[in-house]
C-alpha positions as CSV (number, residue, x, y, z in Angstrom):
1,X,-25.2,22.3,-48.9
2,X,-26.5,18.7,-48.8
3,X,-28.4,17.3,-51.5
4,X,-30.7,14.0,-51.6
5,X,-31.1,11.6,-54.4
6,X,-34.7,12.0,-55.7
7,X,-36.7,9.1,-54.7
8,X,-39.3,7.6,-57.3
9,X,-42.4,7.2,-55.3
10,X,-45.6,6.6,-57.1
11,X,-48.9,7.3,-55.4
12,X,-50.8,4.3,-56.9
13,X,-54.4,3.1,-56.9
14,X,-53.4,0.9,-53.9
15,X,-52.9,4.1,-51.9
16,X,-56.6,4.6,-51.9
17,X,-56.5,8.5,-52.4
18,X,-60.0,9.5,-53.2
19,X,-61.7,12.7,-54.3
20,X,-63.4,14.7,-51.5
21,X,-61.6,13.0,-48.7
22,X,-59.1,14.1,-46.0
23,X,-55.8,12.2,-46.5
24,X,-52.3,12.3,-45.3
25,X,-49.8,11.4,-47.9
26,X,-46.6,10.2,-46.4
27,X,-43.3,10.5,-48.2
28,X,-40.2,8.8,-47.2
29,X,-38.0,7.7,-45.6
30,X,-35.6,10.3,-46.9
31,X,-32.1,9.3,-47.2
32,X,-30.2,11.9,-45.3
33,X,-28.3,12.5,-42.2
34,X,-29.5,16.1,-41.9
35,X,-32.5,16.9,-39.5
36,X,-35.3,17.2,-41.9
37,X,-37.5,19.1,-39.7
38,X,-35.5,22.3,-40.3
39,X,-36.1,22.1,-44.1
40,X,-38.6,24.1,-46.2
41,X,-40.8,22.1,-48.3
42,X,-43.1,22.4,-51.3
43,X,-45.4,19.7,-52.8
44,X,-47.4,19.6,-55.9
45,X,-49.8,17.6,-57.8
46,X,-50.3,18.2,-61.5
47,X,-52.0,16.6,-64.5
48,X,-48.7,16.5,-66.4
49,X,-45.2,17.6,-65.6
50,X,-45.0,20.3,-68.1
51,X,-48.2,22.0,-66.9
52,X,-47.6,25.3,-65.4
53,X,-50.6,25.2,-63.1
54,X,-50.6,22.7,-60.3
55,X,-54.0,21.3,-59.2
56,X,-52.8,21.2,-55.6
57,X,-49.9,22.9,-54.0
58,X,-48.9,22.5,-50.4
59,X,-46.3,24.6,-48.6
60,X,-44.1,24.3,-45.4
61,X,-46.9,25.7,-43.3
62,X,-49.0,22.5,-43.4
63,X,-46.3,19.8,-44.2
64,X,-44.9,18.1,-41.3
65,X,-41.6,16.2,-41.1
66,X,-40.4,13.6,-38.5
67,X,-36.7,13.3,-38.2
68,X,-36.9,10.0,-36.2
69,X,-38.7,8.2,-39.3
70,X,-37.3,10.6,-41.9
71,X,-40.7,10.9,-43.3
72,X,-42.8,14.0,-44.5
73,X,-46.5,14.0,-44.2
74,X,-48.6,16.1,-46.7
75,X,-52.2,16.8,-45.5
76,X,-54.8,16.7,-48.2
77,X,-58.1,18.3,-47.3
78,X,-61.4,17.3,-48.9
79,X,-61.8,20.8,-50.3
80,X,-58.5,20.2,-52.1
81,X,-59.9,17.7,-54.5
82,X,-63.8,18.0,-54.4
83,X,-63.8,19.8,-57.9
84,X,-61.1,17.7,-59.5
85,X,-62.7,14.2,-60.3
86,X,-60.5,11.4,-61.0
87,X,-57.1,12.3,-62.0
88,X,-53.9,10.3,-63.4
89,X,-51.3,13.0,-62.8
90,X,-47.9,13.4,-61.3
91,X,-46.6,14.7,-58.0
92,X,-43.4,16.1,-56.6
93,X,-42.0,17.0,-53.0
94,X,-39.2,19.7,-53.2
95,X,-37.0,21.1,-50.6
96,X,-36.9,24.7,-51.3
97,X,-34.4,26.1,-48.7
98,X,-32.3,28.8,-50.3
99,X,-29.2,27.2,-51.6
100,X,-30.5,23.7,-51.1
101,X,-33.3,23.4,-53.7
102,X,-34.0,20.0,-55.0
103,X,-36.4,17.2,-55.7
104,X,-36.9,14.8,-52.8
105,X,-39.5,12.6,-54.1
106,X,-41.6,12.4,-57.5
107,X,-43.7,9.9,-59.5
108,X,-47.2,9.4,-60.9
109,X,-50.2,10.0,-58.7
110,X,-53.5,8.4,-58.9
111,X,-56.6,10.4,-57.5
112,X,-59.5,8.1,-57.6
113,X,-63.2,8.7,-57.8
114,X,-65.4,6.9,-55.3
115,X,-69.0,5.6,-55.9
116,X,-69.8,7.2,-52.6
117,X,-70.6,11.0,-52.3
118,X,-70.7,13.0,-49.2
119,X,-74.1,14.7,-48.6
């Protein structure tokens, strides 16, 4: 079993993550010598850490990892956020392989509302 030290990685207003848009959130680089493309991932976005219900959950099927850059990309669809409005929340990326569960990255996350609306 290899563990990583969780990395504090806030998604700030400077990341320009807006409601009702497609976005790729890139996490990394991850500090490990392992091939991160073999890991199983789960990413969640919540209003507060103790909330039981995540606003957005992304699983391994859509998350992609690049072992050369040691970065993980989390695709956000416009439909994931269209009903949310602006949110000051928290996020975390976890490794969920059996026997290797652990937080990879975490921090506050700002989802912004734009003045422009899609028709």
